[in-house]
TITORLO-194859 format. One record per residue (C-alpha): residue in three letters; x, y, z. Coordinates in pm, whole numbers, plus 50000, padded with zeros to 5 digits. Example, Ala and Ser with C-alpha at 12.3 -4.5 7.8 and 13.67 -1.06 7.14 Angstrom:
# residues 2
Ala512304955050780;Ser513674989450714;
This chain:
# residues 382
Unk621513496195341;Unk620653485495010;Unk621383447695068;Unk619633447295332;Unk616663458995191;Unk616713438394914;Unk617123406595171;Unk613473420195311;Unk611573429895017;Unk612613393794867;Unk611533376895228;Unk613563386495501;Unk614853350795670;Unk612033330995425;Unk608683333095241;Unk606343362295315;Unk603883360795042;Unk600793353095122;Unk599303314295064;Unk596063299994904;Unk593483282895091;Unk594653241795011;Unk593573210195193;Unk596513195795413;Unk597013161195304;Unk597863132095588;Unk602063139095688;Unk603923105195663;Unk604853082395975;Unk608703091596034;Unk610763064496074;Unk612743053696317;Unk616573054696324;Unk617923026596144;Unk619002995896372;Unk622992992296346;Unk623413028096247;Unk625533050696511;Unk623593078796614;Unk625203111096483;Unk626193125896843;Unk630183124196816;Unk630783124196469;Unk628183118496105;Unk628843081596069;Unk629543080395648;Unk628243060295395;Unk628763056795053;Unk626053069594801;Unk622823040994741;Unk622553027794472;Unk619363033994396;Unk619973074294370;Unk619803086193991;Unk623633101493948;Unk623163114793666;Unk620673138593798;Unk622533143394075;Unk625733151093913;Unk623683177793747;Unk622353197794011;Unk625893198094156;Unk626863208793911;Unk624313240793865;Unk624693248094257;Unk628773248894280;Unk629093265293925;Unk631613294094023;Unk628983329893925;Unk630103363093749;Unk631433391493934;Unk633713373094225;Unk633893338494053;Unk632283321894424;Unk629203300694368;Unk625823308094513;Unk626173275494740;Unk628323269694978;Unk627863241895169;Unk625443214695089;Unk625083180695246;Unk622583146995274;Unk621503123995461;Unk619903094295433;Unk619363071195656;Unk621093079495958;Unk624553084395742;Unk625923115195574;Unk625963101795182;Unk627053134395039;Unk628723164295131;Unk630883191894915;Unk631973225195014;Unk633023256494758;Unk636433270094793;Unk636883282695109;Unk634353266995315;Unk634523231195455;Unk633003208495773;Unk633833236796027;Unk632803266895864;Unk629443285196025;Unk626673297295837;Unk624403324495861;Unk620543312496005;Unk618413340595892;Unk615393327395951;Unk616193292896020;Unk617033308896346;Unk612693305596407;Unk612883265496368;Unk615933267296662;Unk613283289896888;Unk610423255996791;Unk612823236396968;Unk613673256897260;Unk610143263597283;Unk609363231797286;Unk611943222697546;Unk610143249297813;Unk606943227597680;Unk608283197997817;Unk609143212098126;Unk605453226298144;Unk607123260998198;Unk605053271097904;Unk601723256197718;Unk600523258697428;Unk597083263897408;Unk597273288897689;Unk598303325497617;Unk601063340197595;Unk602553356697931;Unk603863388897763;Unk603293414997989;Unk602263444197792;Unk599213425397693;Unk598143419397971;Unk595463451698072;Unk591973439098164;Unk590853451197758;Unk593773440797567;Unk592353416097295;Unk596393403097237;Unk595693387497629;Unk593583363097473;Unk597163354197171;Unk598203318197273;Unk601523301897189;Unk600593278796914;Unk599173304396764;Unk602413327396798;Unk603573295596661;Unk601753291296384;Unk602033327996256;Unk598353337496313;Unk598843358996643;Unk597073390096476;Unk599183411496563;Unk600103442896344;Unk604383433896289;Unk603793408995952;Unk606963411295725;Unk604163421995456;Unk602223446595673;Unk602543480595569;Unk606013498195621;Unk607673462095679;Unk610783468295540;Unk611683500795797;Unk609963484096067;Unk611713453996042;Unk615283470895910;Unk614973490496225;Unk614023457796462;Unk616783444196381;Unk619283464896299;Unk618213502296384;Unk617563517696714;Unk614903494296821;Unk617713465596743;Unk618753471997140;Unk615683449797262;Unk614833430096929;Unk610843416297071;Unk610263453697219;Unk608233471496865;Unk607013437496805;Unk605123435697095;Unk603713471997105;Unk602233461996817;Unk598043463596777;Unk596253433996666;Unk594303433796336;Unk593293404396320;Unk590883378996540;Unk593463354096743;Unk593903322896475;Unk592023337096193;Unk595113351295952;Unk598153333895873;Unk601413363995821;Unk604483354295820;Unk606683375296096;Unk610013382996268;Unk608913397196496;Unk607093374296663;Unk609583348396625;Unk611663377096858;Unk608733379497102;Unk608713342697157;Unk613013344897191;Unk612323371497461;Unk609703348597614;Unk611803316697607;Unk614803342497740;Unk612673347998027;Unk611613309598121;Unk614773296298053;Unk617283325098205;Unk616543351698217;Unk620163363998191;Unk621953357797867;Unk624543327197989;Unk621963311198198;Unk619673310497830;Unk622933293997641;Unk624193271097912;Unk620233257297940;Unk620283256397550;Unk623753235397565;Unk622703215997790;Unk619233205897722;Unk619693205297327;Unk622923211597187;Unk625293187197433;Unk622663157097357;Unk622873158097016;Unk626963165897000;Unk626233200196838;Unk629133222196929;Unk629583250196627;Unk625823262296695;Unk625873298796880;Unk622603321096920;Unk622733358696912;Unk621093381197157;Unk620323417597194;Unk621703445597349;Unk619113437997651;Unk619913403197667;Unk616903383797476;Unk617793356897241;Unk616763372596885;Unk614323348396820;Unk613873351596426;Unk617633356796322;Unk621003348596334;Unk621813319996452;Unk624943305996340;Unk626513270796287;Unk627853243896032;Unk626263226595799;Unk626763191696017;Unk625593205096280;Unk622203216596150;Unk622063182895998;Unk621843171496350;Unk619193195996423;Unk617103181996138;Unk617633149696236;Unk616243156996569;Unk613153163896401;Unk613353138996115;Unk613253110596417;Unk610033125096595;Unk612043144296870;Unk613873112596976;Unk617753110597005;Unk619323082897102;Unk616513063297310;Unk616153093697468;Unk613023119497343;Unk613803155797380;Unk611073168997238;Unk607643166197352;Unk605633133297195;Unk603273152396951;Unk605563182396925;Unk607033171896555;Unk603623164796453;Unk602223197196523;Unk605183213596398;Unk604663195596050;Unk601123203896011;Unk599913234095827;Unk598683263896081;Unk594573265096024;Unk594563301395957;Unk591863298095577;Unk594543319695421;Unk597763296695509;Unk598793262595352;Unk602303256695396;Unk603203268095735;Unk603233245996042;Unk604993260396348;Unk608033279496260;Unk609043254295996;Unk607803253495611;Unk605923224495547;Unk605583214395192;Unk602583213394934;Unk601563226294562;Unk603143257094470;Unk600243283794391;Unk601143315394109;Unk602313335194405;Unk604303314494632;Unk607283307194414;Unk609713296594729;Unk607503265694833;Unk608473232494838;Unk606093207894617;Unk607633172694613;Unk606903148394869;Unk604253149495037;Unk605253153195445;Unk608633172195358;Unk609163204195591;Unk612273221595657;Unk613603252895801;Unk613633280795548;Unk616283312695544;Unk616793343695349;Unk619903334795103;Unk618933303195040;Unk619373286995363;Unk617653256295381;Unk617183221895581;Unk614603199595440;Unk613603168395629;Unk611923143195381;Unk610273114695569;Unk609233098495248;Unk613323090795165;Unk614343092595503;Unk616413119595352;Unk617693154895511;Unk619123183195263;Unk621183205995397;Unk621823236695135;Unk623923270295306;Unk625283295595078;Unk624333330694930;Unk622113338194627;Unk623823366194446;Unk623073351494074;Unk620073325594191;Unk616593331394274;Unk614523315194549;Unk612753292494174;Unk616203283094125;Unk616723274794476;Unk613753254794523;Unk613673236894214;Unk617803224694256;Unk616243210394600;Unk613653194694489;Unk615383177294200;Unk618193165294496;Unk615183151294658;Unk613773132594397;Unk617093116694302;Unk616603095794588;Unk614373066294593;Unk610713069294780;Unk611343038394946;Unk614503050795214;Unk616953030095257;Unk617582991295306;Unk617972985095644;
């Protein structure tokens, strides 16, 4: 329980700190898949490190990431995979781990929730600017009935279910591991509104769990139906075979945490977003969905959170986990340093998976930034 509380207090499943208002710069365009390179549906194409990589800087970061640490003598980083121009150019694992090892997402599950929600929006089942159909909020005098799907994805619902709210540690712990874990969305749904919808940003695993229940209802409603929908519409087209969702005892997809996958499959999901929701000539996510995903939510106190993805921006004194390198970088983020970063300016994906027994978020963020900067901004030749 102490370790669990440390996870939550340091930022359960991602960063929980409020951000100062920073004007968003225009995001760079997303590059198309390079011609002549196979899509990584069956297997990832591979290539040597490009000649323009700063090998010394890269080597220093790799040493730091995989240096064995006391007391167990294992490195905190268990998997590192880098994709450049649609090809794996670096892949390395700590002893005892390999390409088939599945890793816990923690809050990167929120980005999986974004993808599943996008599929339902593409089908016309859900709409970004329509109120979310949560039955408990439909009372005539209930102000929560006005909350839209866009606001839920942006974490600007205004509901008092944020990870940073009063009593958050006990609330989130109970929601995921205690009595409320039988229905992980119920406790979050029952919380009151404390801000006008859309006006205030607050990171909330509860909000993601509500979305998990919502997509379960529309893609299911049975657990097996949801899993089949996600495999058919997302995993199978991408060639993802290792990714597993978790469901609570009520049968709802747990949208905020607990997705498992190997490093190559996490990279496949990231590559879908780097390629604007397109895969091998087929549009999987709605047109404009990735731009929505990587645009900071417009609440006054938010600067670097999009729609269940983080967005690079200037780091403030109170925001130690943000990537500040390369405007336009956006990433999935989870507790213990789970990162899948998409870097459009360098046509790059960085996947880092593992633990944080000795590293801090500042360490992991700094090393991720140095990895990005080791590659030239121009991207690979095509």
